[in-house]
N, C-alpha and C positions, 0 to 999 in steps of 0.2 A: 949697818947701813945708815942708821940715824944716831947722831951723837947727842942730841939734847935729851935730858931726862923728862919724865912726865908726859902728859898728852902732847902729841905732835900734830899741830894744825898748820897747814901751809895754804897759801892762796896764790892765785894768778889774777892780775888786774883785768878789768873789762877790755875787750879788744884784742887781747893776745889770742893767738891760735891755740886754743886749749889742748886739743889732742897732740899737736906737734910739740908744744911746750911740756906736756906731761911725759912724752916719750923722751925728750932731751933731758929732762930732769931725772928720769928713771935711769937712763943710760949713764949720766954723770955719777949718780950714786952707786951704780953697780960696776963702775969702771975698774976697780981693783979686785973684784971678785972673780972666782973661776967661772968659765963660760956657762956651765950647767946651773950656776946659782940663779940665773935669770928664770930658768924653768920652774923654780920653786916659789917664785913670787906670785902671790895671789892679788890680782888687780880687779876691783869691782867698779864698774862704770854704770852710768844711769840709763843709757839707751842702746838699742841694738846698732844704730848708726854710729854711735861713739865707739862701740866695740869694733865695728868693721874698719873705721878710720884708723884707730890705734894699730890694728893688725896690719893694715896697708902700709902705714908709716914705718913700722918695725921691719916688715919684710922687704921694704924698698931699700933698706940700708945694707942688704946682703944676707948671706947665710948666718944663722945663729939661732939661739933658743928664744922662744917666746914665753912670756909669763902666762899663767893661767888666768885668762880674762873671762870674767863672769859679769852678769848683770846683778845689781843690788837685790833683785828679787830672786836670784838663783843662789840660795843660801847653801852652805855646806850640809851634807846629809846628817840627819839627826835620827838615830834609831829609837824605836819605841813610841813614835807619834801615831795617832790614828789617822785614817784617811779623811780628807776634808769633805764636807758636804758639797756636792756640785752646786755652783751658783744658781743655775736655772731651777734646781729643785727647791732651793731656799726661796727664790722669788715666787714660785708657785705656792709654796706653803704660806708665805706671807700674804699672797693675794687672797687666799681663802679667809684668813683672819680679817683682812681689811674689808672684804666683801660682807662678812657678818657685821662688822662695825658700821658700814654704810646702811645695811638693812635695818639695824637697830636705831641708828641716828642719821636719817636721810639728810639732815641739814648740814652735815659735815662736808659732803661733796657729792656731785652727781655720779651715777653709776659709770659713766664714761671715763671718769678719772681713776678707776679702780687700779689699773696697772701703773699709771704714773705715781699713785700713792704708794703702791707696793714697791716700786723701784726706789723711790726716795727713802722708804723705810729700810730697804735692804742696804742702801748706801749709808744711812745713819748707823745701822748695826755694824757695818764694816768699819766705819770711822770709830765707833766706840771700842771695838775690839782692837783696832790698830793703835788707838791712843791709850789703851789700857783703862778705859772708863767702864766700870761694872754697872749693871742695871740698877744697883742700889743707889748709885750716885744720882740717877734720875728720880728715883723714889724719894730721896731725901730733900729734893728741891722744894723750897717754900714758894708755892704758887698761889698763896692767899691773895696777893695783890694783882694777880693776872686774871685774864678773862676766863670764862667757863671753858672755852675751847682748849686752852693749855692744861686746865685741870683734867679734862677728858683725855687729853693726850697722855698725861702722866699715868692715869688709870689704865689706859690701853697698853702702855709700855710694860706695865706689870704683867699683862697677859702674854706679851711677847718674850718676857725674860727667860722662860725655860729654853728658848732656842740658843741661849748663850752657854749651854752646858758643855763641859769638856769632852763628853763622850761622842758628840757629833759637832765638832767645831767647823766654822766657816774657814775659808782660805786665809782671811786676815787674822783670825784667832790662831790658826795653826802656825802662820808665819811668826806671830809674836811669841808663841810658845817655843818655836824653834830658836828664835833669837835669844830668848831668856836661857835656854839650855846651852846654847853655844857660848853665851857670855859666862855662864857658870863653869862650863868646861874649860874655857880659856883662862878663867881666874885661877883654876887649880893647875892647869898645864898649858901655858901659852904656847902658841906655835913657834917653832925655831926658825921661821922664815918670814920675810916681810909680807904684811897684809896691808893693802892700800885701797881706800875708797876715794874715787876721783869723779868729780863732775856732779855730785849730788848736793843739794842744799839741806837735806834732812827735814823736809817739810812735813813728811808723814811720820807718825809716831813710831811705827815699826822700823822704818829706815833710820830714823834718828837714834833709836835704841841700839841698832846694829853699829852705827857709826860711833856711838859712845864706847861700845865694847872694843871696836878696832882701835880707837884713839888711846885706850888704856893699855894696849899690848906693848911689850918691850920693842917690838919691831912693827908696830902699827902706825899708820899715818892717814890723815885726811887731806885731800887736795881740793880746796874750795874754788869753784868757778866764779869769776867776776867779783873778787873781793876788793872792796874799796879801801886801799891802804891810806888814802889821803883824807878820810872822813875824820873830822875833829872828835876829840874825846867827849866833848859835851854832847854831841849828837848821839854817840854810842850810849852815853848814860841816860839820854832822854827816851831811849827805846824800852824802858822798863814797863811802861804802860801799854799793854797790847791793844787797848781800845783805840789809841791814837797812833800807834807805830806799826800795826800789823801790815799795813799796805806799803811799807817802805821796802825797797829791794834788799837791804842788808839785815832786815829784822830776823830772818831765819838763821843767819850766822850769829847774830847777837844771842838768840835763844840757845843755839848749839854750844857756843862758847861758855854760856852760863852753866849748861848741863855738864860739860867736861871740866870746868874749873879753870879756864884760861881767859885772859883779856885780849883786846884787840892788838895791843903792843906785842903779845907773845905769838901772834900768827906770823910765821916766817914766809919768805918768798920761795916758792918752789924753784924758780929760775930767776935770773936777773933781767929777763926780757922786758923791754919797754913797750908799752902799747903804741899803736900807730899814731895816736894823737892824744898825748897827755893833756893838752889844753882842752880838748873836747871832753875828755873824761871829767875834768874839774868842772866844766860848765854843766854837764849832765848831772853830776853829783849834787851840785848846788841847786839845780832845778827840782830835784827829787827829794829835798829835805822834808822830814815829817811835818805835818801841819802845825804843831805847836812851836816849831823853830824856824818857820819860813821868814821870820824877821831877820834871819841871817842874810837874806838877799840884800838887805840894806847895808849890813856891816861888811860881809865878805865880798859882795858884788863889786864894791868900789875898788877892791884890790885884785879883781879877776882880770887877768891880762891875756893877750893872745886870742881874742875873739875872732879876728879875721882868720887866723890859722885854724881855730876850732871849726869854723864853718866852711873852710876851703873845700873839704871833701864831702860836703853835705848838700843835697838837692832836696827842695821841698816842692812837691807837686800837689796842688789843690785843684783837682779836676772838677768840672761842672757836674759830672755824673759818673756812675760806675763803669759805663762803657769806655768813656774817655780815659778813666784811670787805668783800666785793664789794657787798653791799647798802648798807652804810654809805657806801662811796665813791660809789655811784650817787646816794644821797640828797644827799650834799654837792654833787655836780655839778648835780643838779637845782635845788638852792637857788641855786647860783651862776648858773644860767641864768635863773631867775626874777628875780634881782637885776640881770641884765645885766652880769655880771662875766666876764672871761676866766679860764677854769680849765683846768688840764692835769693829767692823770694820767700820771706818769712811772714806768715799771716795765719790767723785762725778762721778767716772768712773763706769758706769753701766755694761760695759763689764767685768770689773774685778769682780764685785759682782756676776755676773751670773756664771763666771768660779769658783769662790770660792764656791758658793752654789752647783754647779755640783760636785766639788771635795768632799764636805762634804757629798754628797748623797751616796758615796760609803760606808760610815759608818752609813748610816741611820740617819744622823743628819740634821735637818731642822732649820736654823737660823730664827730669828724674823726680817724680812726685812721690814723696814718702808716705802720703796718706792713702793712696789707692782710691777706689771708687766705692761709694756706699752700696752694700749688698742689696738694699731695698730698691735701688735705682737701676740695678743690673737687669738684663733680660729675664733670667729665671726669677729674680726677686719680684719684678712687676707681674710676671705671669702667675706666680703663686699667690700674690696678693689679690689679683683679679679673681682667681678661682675661689679664694676664701670668702669673697663677698657674694658668692652665688647662693650660699646656704641661708635659709630663714628669711629670704626676701623674694618678692615677686620679680621675676626676670624681665627687665626692660629690653627693648630692641637695642638701645645704645650699649647696655652692658654686654649683651650677647655678641654684637658685632665687634666691640672692643676686644673681646676674648678671641673671636674667630680670626681677627686680623693680626693677632700677636705673632711675631716671627717664630715662636716656638710651637705654635699649634699645628698639629698634623705633620710634624717634621719626620715622623716615623713612617709616613705613607706617601700617597700621591698628593703633594702639596699644590701642584699646579691646578688640578681640578678643584681642590678645596678652595683656593682663592677665587676661581671663576664662579663657583656656586655661591660663595660668600658675597661676591659682588652682586650677583643676581638677587640674592635674598635681601641685600641692603636696599636695592631699588624697590623691591616689593614692599618692604617694611616702611620705607619713606612714603610711598604712594598710598598704600592701602592699610598699613598697620598689620596686626593690632599693636597697641602700645606695649602689651605684655604678652609676647608670643609664648605659646605652649607647644608641647610635642604634637598635638593634633593639628595645630596651625601649620607647622612645618611640613607635616605629611600631606596636608591639603594643598599647600603651595606646590610641593614637589610633583603632585599629580597633574598640575597644569603645564609642567615643563617637558621637554623632549626626554625620551627614555635613554639617557646617556650615563646612568649611574647616580643621578641626583636623588632618586628615591631612596636608594640604600644609604646615601649620605645623610638625608633628612631623618631617616629612621634611626641611624646611629646617633645623630646629634639629639634627637628627641628623647631617646632612651637615657642619655646622660643628664639632661636637664629636668626630666620628669620627676616631680615630687621634691625638688630641692627647696622650694619655698615652705614645705611642711616641716622642715627640720626645726626641732625645739631644743630645750635644755637637755644635755646629755653629758656623760663623762668626757673629760678632755681626750682620753685615749681614743674614743669613738670619733670625736671631731677630727683628730689627726689622721686616723685611718681613712675616713671618708674623703677628707681633703686631698690626701696624697693619691688615693685611688682615682679620683676624678681628674686631678692634674695630670697624672700619667696617662689616663685614657685619652684625654684631649691632646696631649703631646704625641701619642701613638698614632692617632687618626683612625678612620673607619676600618682600614685593612692592613694596618702596620704591624710589624713584629717586634719593634723595639720602642723605647720611649723617646726616640729621636734625639734631639739636641738638648733636652731638658737638663740632664745631669752632666753635660760635657763641658770641657774647657774650665778655666779657673773659676768663672762665675758659677757654673753648674756644680762644680765640686764644693764650693763654699756653701751654696744653697743646700746641697745634699747633707753636708755636715751639720748645718743648722737644724734641718728638719729631723735628722736622725737623733740629734740630741734631744729635741722636743719629744720625739716618739719614745725615747728611752726614759725620760722623766715624766711622761704624761700620767702615769698612775698616781702621781703625787699632786695632780692639778685639780682634783675634785670635779664638780659638775659646773658646766658653763653654758650660757646661752650662745647662739651663733654670733651675736654682736660682741659678746665678751671674747669669744675665740678670735674673731677678726682683730680686735684691739690687741690681744696678747700676741698674735702672730706678727702684726705690724711692729710691735715693740721689740720682738726678738730679732726680726730682720734689720731693724733700724740700728742695732748694735754691731752688725756684721760689716766687714769690708772685703773687697775683692782686689787683689793685687795681680794684675795681668802682666804677663811677660812681654815687654815692648823694648824695642831698640832705642832707649832714651840716651840723650846726651849726658855724660857723666859730669860735665862742667856747668850745666844749667840745672839748678835744683829748686824744688818747691818744698819748703819745710814748714812744720808746725812751730809754734812759739817755743816749745820745750827744746827744740833742736837748735835754737840760737846758741846754745852752749857748745855745739860742735865746732862752729866757726870754720876756719880754713877757706873762706871765700874772699876773693879780692873785692867784690862788690856785693853789698847786702841791701836788699830792698825791703823796707818795712811797709807792707801794704795794709790798707783798710784801717788807718789810724783814726778811727772814730770811736766814741764811747759806745760800748755795747759789743765792740769787736776787740779793741785794745784799750782797756781790758774788757773781757767778756763779763756781762752782768752775772752776779752770783745767782744760782737758781733759787727760787723760793723754797723755804723750808716749812712744810706744813706741820712739823712735829715739835720743833723747839724754836723759840725765838732767840734773839741775840743775847739777852741777859741770861737766859736759862743755859745756853751753850757756855757762856763764860763761867758761870758758877759750877757747871758740871765738869769743866776742864776739857771741853771740846774745842775744835777749831772754829774761829770766827769766819764769817763770810769774806772778810777782808783778806783772808789768807790767799785766795785765788788772785786777788788784785795785787798782793805783794809778790806772788810768784810771777805774774805777768810783768810787773815792774822790773823784776830782776832780769827776766828774759829780754825786755826792752833795753835795759841798760847794757846788757851784753852785746846785743845786736847793733845798737847805735854807735858803738865804739869801734866798728870795723874800719878798715882803711878807707873805703869809700862807701857812703851811705846815701840811699834815696828814701825819703819819707813821703808816703803818698796817702791821700785820702780823697773821697768824693764829697763835695760840699752839699750834695743833695742825692738822695736815693729815689726810688720810684714813688715814694709817698710824701716826703717832706724834707725840710732842711735837716742836715745832720749836725751833730755836736762833735767837735774835734776831741780826740783822746785827751784825757786830763794831763798826760805827760807832755804831749805835743803842745797843748795849751800853756802849760807851765813854761816850757822852753821858749815859746814865742813871747810870752809876757815878760820873762826874765830878760831876754835879749832886747826887747823893745825898751825896757827900762834902763839898760846899761848904756846910756848915751855917751858917757865919757870914754868908754872903751870901744866905741864903734859898733855896739850891738845892733842898732837899727840898720846900719849899712850892711852888716854881715847877714842879717835876716833878709834884707832886700836882695842880696846876691843869691841866697838860697832859693828864693821865690823866682828870681829871674831865670835861673837855670831850669827850674821846673816848668816855667812858661815856655821855654824853648822846646821841651819835649812835648808839651801839650799842643804847640803850634805844629810840630811835625806829625803828631797823631791826627790832628784835624786835616792837615794836607793829605795824609794817606787816605782818609775817608772821602776826600773831595774827588769827584769824578774828573777824569782828564779833560773832558769837554763839558761845559754846562748843559744840563738836560732841561730844556724848556718845559714849563708847566703846560699841561693840556688845556686847549681852549674848550669852551662850552660847545658840545657837539650838536650838529644839526645835519645828520647824514641825508643825502638825496639819492635814494636807490632808484633803479629803473621803474617806470610805471608798471611794466609787466610783472615786477616782483612784488608789487604792493598788494595788500589784502583786498579781496573783492567781497569779503563778508566779515561783519563784526556784530557782536551782540550789543545791546543797548548799554551794558556796563563797559564795553570796550570803547564806546563813543565817549563816555566820561573820561576814560584813560586817555583817549586821543586829544581831548581838550586840555586835560591837566598835565599829562606827561607823555607827549607823542613818542618820545624815544623808547618808552616801554613797549608801545605797539610795534615799533621797528624791531626791537630786540626779540620780542616774542613771536610775532607773526611773519617777519621777514627773515631774520637770522635763525629762527626756530630754536631759540635758547629758552628753555623752560626752567624756572626756579625749582630746585628740589625742596620738598618739604623737610622740615628739621628732623634729624634722626631721633632727638629726644622729644617725643610727642608729649604735648601738654594740653590741658583743658583751656585752650585759648579762645579768643573772641570769635574766630572763624568757626570752630566747632560749636561754640555756644549758639551762634546764629543758625547753623545747620540743624541743631537739635530743636531749637525753637520752631523752625519751619516744619519739621516733622511732626511735632506735637500739635501745632495748630492745624496743619493739613488733616491729620487724623481726626481731630475734634470736629472740624467743619464738615468733613465728608460724612460722618455718621450722626450729624446733628438732626434731631427730630423736631419738627415744627411744634411750637407750643410748649416746649419744655420749661419746667420751673427753674428759677435761678439757683437754689441750693443744689438741685439735682445736676444741673449743668456744670456747676462749679465742682462738684465731687467727681463728675465724669472727666472734666478737664484735668484734675489732679491725678486721677487714676491713669489716664493716658500718659501724663508727664512721668509718673513713676515708672511705668513700663518702658517707655522710650529711654529714659535715663539709665535704668538697670541694664538695658540691652547694649547701649552705645557709649556709655560713659563709665569706664572701669575705675575711676578715681572716686572713692567714697566721699572725700571732702568736697570735691566739685559737685557730686550729685546732691549732697545735702544743701550746699550753698545755692545752686541753681534752682532746686526745688523751692527753697525758701523765697528766692527772688520772684519766681513765677506765682507763688502763693500770694505774695504781696501785690502783684500786678493783676491777679485773676479777676477781681471785681471790676477793675478799670476796663479790662478786655471785654468782659461780658456786658458791661454798660455800653461800650462802644458798639458791640455787635447788635445790641437791641436798638441803638439809635439810628443806624443807617438803614436798617430794614431792607436789605437786599438779599437776593438768592444767589448763592455761588454757582457759576456755570463753567469756570475755568480754574483749575487748581494745578499749578506746577506743570502746565502743558506748553510746549514750544510753539511759537508762531514765527512767521517770516513775511517780509514785504520787499519787493524789488524797487530800487530807486530809479525808475525809468526817467530819463534816457541814460542815466549812468549805469555802468556795468558793476553794480554793487547791490548786495543783499543785506538787509538789517534783520536780525533775529532777536527774539526775546523769550523769556520763560517767566512770566509774571507769577508772583506768589498766589494771587487770587484776583478774579474778575467776577463781580456780582451784577445781576440784572435788577435794576430798581423797579418799583411798581409801575412807573411811567414808561418802561421799556428802554430807558437809557442805561448806560453802563457806569459802574463804579470800580475803579482799579485800586487795589490795596497792596501795600508792601509792609512786611513786618521788620522791625529793627530792634536789636537788643541794646543798641546805644541810642545816641541822640539823633532824631531825624533831621535831614537837611532843611534849612529854612527856605522860605519862598524865594529869596534872592539867590541862594545857592542853586535852587532848582532852575531858575531862569538862566543862569550863566554856566553852570558846571554839571550839577547832578540832574541830568535831564532824563533819567531812566523812566520814570512813570509818564512824563509828558510824551516821550517817544512811543511808549507802549500805547498811550491813548491815541496818538496819531496813527499807529499801526491798526488799532481796533477800528477806527473810523474808515480805514481803507481795506477792511476785511482780512487782516493779517492773521486772525486766529480761527482755526478750523471749527466749524459748527456755529459760529456767531454771524458771519457775514458782516458787511459794512453796518456799523451801528454808531449812534451818537454817544459820546462819553460825557457824563454830567460832571464828574469830579474825579480827582485822584487823591489818595490819602496815604501818608506814611504813619504807621501806628508804632510808636516807640514804647517798648515794654521794658525799659531799663530801670535804673534807680529812680528816675522821675518820669513816670509814664505820661505821655502826651500824644496828641494827634496833630499832624501838620497836613491840612487839606488845602487844595487849590481847586476852585470852580473853573471848569474848562468850557470853551466855546469854539466855534469854527475858526474865528479869527486868531485866537491864541494858538491852537494846534496847527493852523496853516502857517503861522509865523515860525513855529518850531520846525515844521517839515521843510520850509524853505531854508531855514538856517542849517538844517542837516545836509540838504543838497549843496549848499554853498561850502560847508565844511568838507564834505567828502569830495566835492569837485576840486577844491583847492589841492587836496592831497592826491588827486589824479594827474597833477602836473609835475614834471621832473624837477622844476626849480623849487618846489616846496620841500623843505627839509623837516625832519622829525626832531624837534628841539627837545632837549632834555630838561625836565622839570619846568615846563613852561608856566604853569599856574597851579603850583601845589597848594594844598590847604594851609600848610605852614612850612617855614624853611627847615624845621627839624623833622618834618614828616618824612619817614624813610621810604625809599623806593626799592623795588626788587633789582633794579639794574643801575643803581647809583655807582657801584664799583666799576661797572663796565664803562660808564660815562665819565669815570674818574672825577666824580664830584668831590670837591675838597681842594683840587688843584685850581678850580675856578669857582667864582662866587655867583650868587643869584643875580647880582647886578650886572654881570658881564654879558655882552652881546653874543648871541650864538654865531658860530662860524659854519656856514653851509659848505659841505664837501660832497661832491658827486662820488658815489660808490657804485661799482659794478658797471656793466655795459648793457645797453638796451637790447632786448631780444628782437629779432626780426618780426616775430609775431607777438605783439604785446600780450596776448591772452595765453601764450603757451606756458609761461612761468608763473601764473597767478597762484596765490595761496589763499587759504581760507582759515578763518579763525574758528575757535571752538564755540561751544554754546555759551549761554549767559552764565551758567553755573560752573564753567571750566576755569576754576581759579586755583593757582598754586601748583597743581600736579600736572606733569606732562602725560600725554597718552602712552599706553603701554608700548606702542611700537616706535616711540620717538626717542628712546634712551640713547 
């Protein structure tokens, strides 16, 4: 089959359809042989997709024999080798060693990095075994000039060295042992049939060793993808220094040729096919020269011709953001589908591929995505990760509802009732809590509901969550057993007979396989805390993929960068051409630095960059190419890929050859696609921005009762009164309850109310202070389940306690009203004003003193005059007998007592004239809103422009500005009887939560 003696290396230039050319060359060389000779050919390829395509091409030519096509990782059987250690078992064993290292030397890394470190250590061991680097090579390194970290790493590697034993080899060590035995066997008795390795660059040590053995066979051959036949000899010679040439796309071939003893001139052409654009190949080759010889841009660039031809089939899209990039790519793929062309998007940016797939979905187009979906993001993956986080932590309402709403929960039972009860439970938790629901809380809540089965559901759920927070360190096997038992119970439901949809379909089967492997290897995992187990489980699922069976278009493909060697596409899109994506940044190596790797004979970080450069040079040589990037991501400006940057710089400098004009043409074609994408996003008719609302509801629908705090809202943001009391839209409390300012104010009021109620006359200051702090501790322990918040709030009150007691002693009043509601009718208006003052004292002269406690800064006197009229209105109500048991009484003063970071008292002396003016102003305000033409303006006089409101989204704030004039709009129809449809507001303390019957 092969006429040349010695190692036989062949190549195909970039841009050639590698599988098609491989098949044609193989057919040509087997033309004179008997038909069954093809069946004896062993053909090793680098990817499963390459194998499928070669098979398709050969079967498309008609009946005949196929060669034995294998992957380079599927080596011929070698008897006598031991079974490899499962990779997960090795990771678990390494994790235990790394855990002890972190415990002994905590400054190395935090505990949360345990499994990241063990994974990187496992990869280092794999690399050492694949490259044939023994542990002794690390031990012999001179680290005297390095930091103490690298010296500790060297000592730790000596502990890990026993894992390299031949009696329990890893998969990489076993593969190298197999290759060495195969090479020895072939040296004594070479195969009597052709053996070919095609499509691999030999970047990994084991693969390179196998390729060397094949190249030395009498009928062995290597077919190299993307070999640059035009690269000058001086450039090949300059690649001897790996530190400077490792990132060049041809460096792997240079090293392989050196290992098998041939030069670039001895690499033959597998076929005589010409690439789609030889001029473009020359341009790309020049742009990718190694750093030490980029001065050749000046010498060779002057003689580079055909730049217009090189750029003719190239489009450059520089999108303003990822969305625009994805939409432009999707439109290009759609156009290719309409024209019946094969098109491929090549990128390692999975975010971009998901956005492109989503954009194609609007036209019902499903591309053939080779990567599948991450297992961790599938429905079973998310469900299992949620369940893993239940152990060893206090269960929050947010966590509980997230799990209950998951589409896999209770799929083995009556899911309809489950969702209904989950919704009711959510409303209860939002309104009343508790922040950390327990089994007893669920049973208590269910007791208030109708007897429709919710009690059984609550007991089932409470039984599952009871005691989960008490889980502590235990063996990994126990973690796995408890985790899976809880997950299956939740998926089964309260009365189900099966685990529902948890283990069904492709995602369920993949998740089942992952957890079964973990269960099988758990005895080797040692003892873990719940947090460690969660990190481990997340790391295991993150490595899994799900390939769902979908009816995808075979002519529209999404490939990873490695699959650029498959080719066979008429149009290739290189997406995400930014640094960090093309090429991806090498992962940090916590075990060996660059110099240590070089001296030990390991691969340098630039190897990944060189492989990406080779994939790029292959893909960019396709018949038609689109280069895309987003100039900005969600956070900042992006940096173009170094190869794209080199290409643009080179073309910009080749003025004599028309480089700038060719580059401008590439960009112009890209702008056309961006303009189309922008037009697609543009609505058919312009949507006008919303005006600043000022709705005018019927008078009969307007509230006839407000609390004094509602009057403040009516002054500052009337639209909030309209939304709450007329539309009956109540803001839901956040699901994630937190110790916020509202709760802090409520707790302060409870503490001070209890203190004042039980205060004995003539008490001494130290005793009163101690009693105040005891009350505070008791209230905080009962109502604040956050230890950090309890400690912080208690410390703040302790700091303000002396100020409070001094204030108490100064005003010398006797409390007569504490948190009791009062009301006054605004005759002749049909309106009632209500209030629930914190405290009203009777002074020795018989007059009243009204007080209000604030955890923040009290309002100033000017703010009280114009906006915050709460205490002034309460004083006016007291003088009109608005509070039961007091009767009409004169008010001497009002006081805001601020007990925040800077305690202060803001007091106003009152008299009949001031309170009369306030009362007249209230009548005028309420009377104005009793007229139909008065609208409820949104954000009329907010404290600050950035001050948020509960109904800003409803008012579409942001489409209009504070300086815009309100637009009154009548809404609804006036009722015949204006009083028939009247509404009432809640009490003064009704803030945030809606009533139980208003959901």
